[in-house]
Residue, then its C-alpha position, 0 to 999 in steps of 0.5 A: x500500499x502506497x505511502x499516506x500523510x495524516x489523512x485519508x478518504x473515508x469512502x463510500x458504500x453502494x449497492x444499487x439505485x432507485x427511482x425518486x417516486x417524489x412522494x412524501x408518502x410511500x405506497x409500498x413502504x417496505x420494498x422487495x424483502x421486509x427485513x425491516x417494515x416501516x411506516x409512512x414516508x414523511x419528508x423534512x427537507x429538501x434543498x439543493x447544495x451548489x458546487x461550494x458546498x454546503x449544510x443541509x439542516x432538518x429544522x421541524x421542531x417536535x421531529x426526532x430528527x429535527x437538527x439533523x444535517x448533511x455536509x458537503x464540502x467545497x468542489x465535492x461533485x461536479x454539479x449541483x446537488x438536491x438533498x432531500x431528507x425524509x424518515x420512516x418510523x420502523x414498525x418492525x424487522x426479522x434482524x436478529x435479537x442484535x439489531x435494535x434501531x435508535x431513529x426511523x428510517x433516515x432517506x437520503x436521495x440526491x443525483x448520485x455519483x462519489x464525492x471527492x470529499x467526505x460527507x458528514x451526517x450528524x443524527x440527532x439520538x439519545x444514547x442511554x448510558x451503557x449503551x453503543x451505538x453506530x450507522x447502517x445503511x440498509x438494502x431493502x431488496x436484499x434485506x442487508x445491513x452495511x455498519x458506517x464509519x463513526x466520527x464522533x458519538x456522544x450522549x445527544x447526537x452521532x456524525x457519521x461519514x461517507x462520500x456517497x449515499x448508497x442505493x436502497x436496491x440492488x440497481x446498478x448505477x450503470x443501469x440507473x433510469x432516474x437522475x435521482x437515487x435514494x439511501x436508507x440508513x438507520x441508528x442501531x444500538x447496542x447494550x455493552x453488556x452484551x458485547x461484553x458477553x460476546x466470545x467468538x463472533x464468526x463470519x463465515x470467512x476462512x483464510x485458506x479458502x475464501x482468501x487469495x493464494x498467491x502473496x503480496x509482492x506488489x506489481x507494475x501498477x503499485x510497487x508499494x504493494x496491493x494489500x486494499x486490493x487484495x483484500x477488497x476484491x477477496x471481500x467482494x468475491x466471498x459476497x458476490x461470487x462464491x456462491x455461484x463460482x465456488x471457493x477463491x483459494x487457488x481457484x485460478x491458478x494451475x499451479x496448486x501446493x497449497x502448503x507452498x504459497x511462496x512456489x510459483x505464486x506469481x501462477x493467477x494472472x488475472x486473480x494478481x492482475x485483478x487485485x492490482x487493478x482495484x489497488x490503483x483503483x482506489x487513487x490512494x494518493x487523491x485520498x491524501x488529505x482525508x481525514x481519518x475516522x475515530x482516529x483517538x479512538x480505538x474504542x469506537x473502532x473495536x466496537x464498531x467491529x463487534x457490532x457489523x460483525x455481530x449484525x452482518x455475518x459478513x468479513x470487515x475491511x480493515x486499515x491499518x496506519x503506523x506513526x511513519x504514514x504507511x500504511x497496511x489492509x487487512x480482513x477481519x474474519x472473526x473476533x473474540x470480544x472477550x480476549x480483544x482478538x480481531x482474527x484477520x487475514x493478511x496479504x503478506x500470509x496467504x492461509x496463515x502461511x510464511x512463504x517458506x511453508x510454515x504457518x502463522x496466525x495473524x491476530x490484532x490484539x486489543x488490551x486496555x482499552x486499545x490496540x496492540x502494535x501489529x507488526x506487518x510490512x507493505x508487501x511480502x518483501x519489504x522490510x518489516x514496520x509497526x501498525x499502532x492505529x486501526x480503522x474501521x470502514x463498511x466495505x464498499x468505503x474504498x471503491x465504487x461496487x459496481x467497479x468491481x462488477x466492471x473488473x470482473x467482467x475483465x476478468x472473465x473475457x481475459x482482459x483484466x489489467x490491458x487498461x494498467x499495464x504495459x503490454x509486451x511481447x516475447x519474441x524468439x531469438x531476436x526483437x522482431x523475430x517469431x513471437x512466442x506463442x502457445x503451441x509454438x513450434x521448436x526445430x531444435x534443441x535450444x530455446x532463445x527468448x526476449x521480451x520486449x514491452x513499448x510502452x512500460x515507463x522503463x526498461x533493462x539498460x542497453x536493450x532495445x525496450x527489452x523487459x525482466x521475466x522468469x521462465x519455470x518448469x511445469x513443477x515450479x521449479x525457475x530455470x532461467x531468467x532473462x534481466x541486466x545481466x544478461x542484457x534481457x535475454x534467456x536462453x535453454x536447451x529443452x527435450x522434445x515433445x510438447x513441453x510445458x514452461x510458465x512466463x512470469x513477465x516483470x516490467x521495469x519502473x521507479x528503478x526497478x526491473x521486477x514488478x509484476x506484469x504478466x504470468x503464462x503458461x505457454x507449451x513448447x510443440x519441441x520437434x525432434x526426430x530421430x532413425x531407428x536403427x541407428x547405428x545399423x551394423x549390417x551386412x551387403x545386400x540385404x534388405x533393412x528396415x528404416x524409421x523415422x521416430x518424430x517427438x512431439x506434435x507436428x503440422x497435421x499436414x506434415x506427412x510427407x518424408x524424403x529419404x536419402x541412403x548415403x549410397x549414390x541412390x536416389x531419394x525415396x519420397x513416403x507419404x503417410x507412413x514414417x517407414x522405408x526399406x533399402x538394400x546396399x549392395x556394398x561395404x562401408x559407412x553411410x549416413x542415412x538422412x530423412x526431412x520430415x515435409x509439411x504438404x500444405x506448405x512444401x517446408x522441412x518441418x524436422x529432419x534427422x541423420x543415423x549411420x549405417x555400418x556395412x560391415x565385414x564378418x569379421x567385424x562381427x566377431x569384434x562387435x561380439x567381444x565382452x572385455x578389453x585389457x591394455x597392456x604397456x611395456x617401457x619406462x615412465x619418468x618422474x619429475x621428483x625423487x623417489x624416497x630415499x633414491x638419488x635419480x628420478x623415479x623410474x616404473x616400468x610396466x604399467x596396465x591398464x585393467x590387471x591381467x588377473x581382473x581381465x575377464x569381469x568388465x564389459x564392453x558396451x559397444x555402440x555402433x563401431x565405438x565400445x566402452x568400459x567402466x570398471x571398478x576392481x579392490x585387489x591385494x597390493x601384491x600377489x601373495x598378500x594375506x593383510x587386509x590392505x586393498x588398492x581400489x581401480x576404478x577405470x574407463x576405456x573407450x574407443x572405436x574399430x576400423x570398419x573391417x575390425x582390423x584396426x582400433x581407430x583410438x583410445x582413450x583409457x584411465x585408471x586411478x588405482x587407490x590404496x585404502x591404507x595410507x589413500x596413496x594413489x596412482x592416476x594414468x591416462x593414455x590415448x593412444x590410434x590406430x592399434x592393428x589387428x595381430x591375431x585371435x587365440x581360444x583360451x582356457x582358463x582352469x578356474x574361469x570360464x573360457x575366452x577368444x582373444x583378438x590381440x592387436x599390437x604395435x610392434x615398431x614405431x610405439x612412438x607414433x601411436x601414443x598420443x598423451x600418456x601421462x602419470x602421476x603418483x601420490x607416495x607415502x613414505x613409512x619411514x619420515x610420514x609424508x607423502x610425495x607427489x609425483x609426475x610423469x615427465x616421459x616415457x619410453x615405451x618398447x611396446x603397446x598390446x591391447x585384448x579384446x575378450x569374448x567368452x566361449 
């Protein structure tokens, strides 16, 4: 809520309008509902007040309302107002034991509309000791009462204040056919002892059912907070829409987690914009010169809440102020008169939850004839402050009740806030590029997005009027954001298929870039296509079937597949089927490609490629191997002295995958490429019987040639760690072009028999080694110190690679 000075508008209550029949006696005095029955209507006075303002006074000696005045300040209306005051005795009512009329029914007619300044009504009364009185507007069609703010209560008069005389029927101001409307008001009285005897006074309004689920973080239209808008809109919905549309809490959002209001709170754009617009419609700045009522008399405020809730059974609007002249608004839904507890729903804590999910009870305490300071803030992320003054207003005193109806129609039409919030567009790749709309078709796995607003008051510095925004997945997890650091650009990598993303759009204003503007869900149709099989390891002169699998939802007319099999044959076009057949007549490696076309536009929608290997029978043997081993023979020289040695340490015959573990590995083949991942535990040396162990963690990745006769490349890494002292050996080797030498069937008495394919470099070993690096961390038991040594040179005399399969 925006900062307020020492004065604030007292505001208006309204329902609809009724034609003034100008007759001094009503022919149908009891209206439509009959909750209050009245006698004949008697005119008391009619006077015209011009734009300079003035006071209408009832001068009728002997009448209980003699001396009643209506005071209108200068320039309150844009036209002169003819004020007619009448009265009618109340013969009976059906409003319960707590409604006791102290006056007759007072009827005030005028030309309608809100006053720019507060109007005051002074009503003569006779108030016995031990009684409390306040004014109520009465709607004869609904039979409902509504409390009027009290400025002063004395034994012989009461002063009530409003900026509007609400009609005594449900006819909307916007549909009024008469120039005049008639307002009914009555002063009600109750014994102080009856009020003091009340425990729980409940209105039926419940947090977590009837308030909003989102949190008050302010918005572009109200950067300091939307507490009044949230409070009043929740009350309006409860009173006007709940019976028809159901409870408000989480009704209009998509991401629904009642225990985590802080997670994706933005996901109710119509509700959040509705509350924001209502906040803006309040026009706080224009109300800054209005006097705060009940100032200095919290007892009147406390009793006004009690009697209003007791008679109307409706939630009440609570205005809070601090000594630093800032304000906050909450909904009072229940009270315990005896304990001095006024239970409230706070927009900063929806359903009593904090942003971390912890529950919190919000209660305003009334003790010792005053309200205790109430800790709160302008909005959820603002600094806490203490609100030490509480004010009572009727539910419609802040805004024209018809304004809610108009704004709600905009909510239902999806246009709410279009007259208040800046417009924007989401673009793909660049400003002016394709616009990101629902079901956008993305033909790649990456998405680059920008948000531009040409009518936002500010923008991210150094950009083409770009705005900040956040992107969430459908689980409410933030994926990325665009801000000043990214120059307003957000980048995502997406999977394939229909991907639902949430976009929280911000607008820069008042030198803050992240003010709420909108939230929307957009489905990204991320198209992908793969070819099955991929790779295909096949035989020549044999027919194979290829299938194009599409991820996502392509256009309806996209059903033409054009295949190219990479062997010089003509393209094959297939309509209505995603499969094609082909036979290769020569060996080799081929690239298969397929394009999916939209038959309407003849544009390519998506494409894919795969690999085909037409192999020899020997290559198939290699592809059936199941384990791998690499052995080296030679010398590695380290950069440091071995402990207690006078020469650089020399390490001989390093081995990846020690021989006695070689049959326990598993190769994974993908086309002509293979990979091995292994972990082994073994003793420090052969014949060792102690508890110490070595652990080897290794990977071997490589590929073979088309004919299977050459290992094209291998990258191997192994790290062996000793449990006892954390010493280790870390070894990395990259080799290439290792030719096949022979294959041997080997019997094993204690293990399974296997066939071994040996690849060997017998000469020019150094030319086959692209990289060899080794690091050792050694522990010297004599000194208790560790030494780390790195290889600086090597001289390998042989490199052996073994691929094996079980027999």
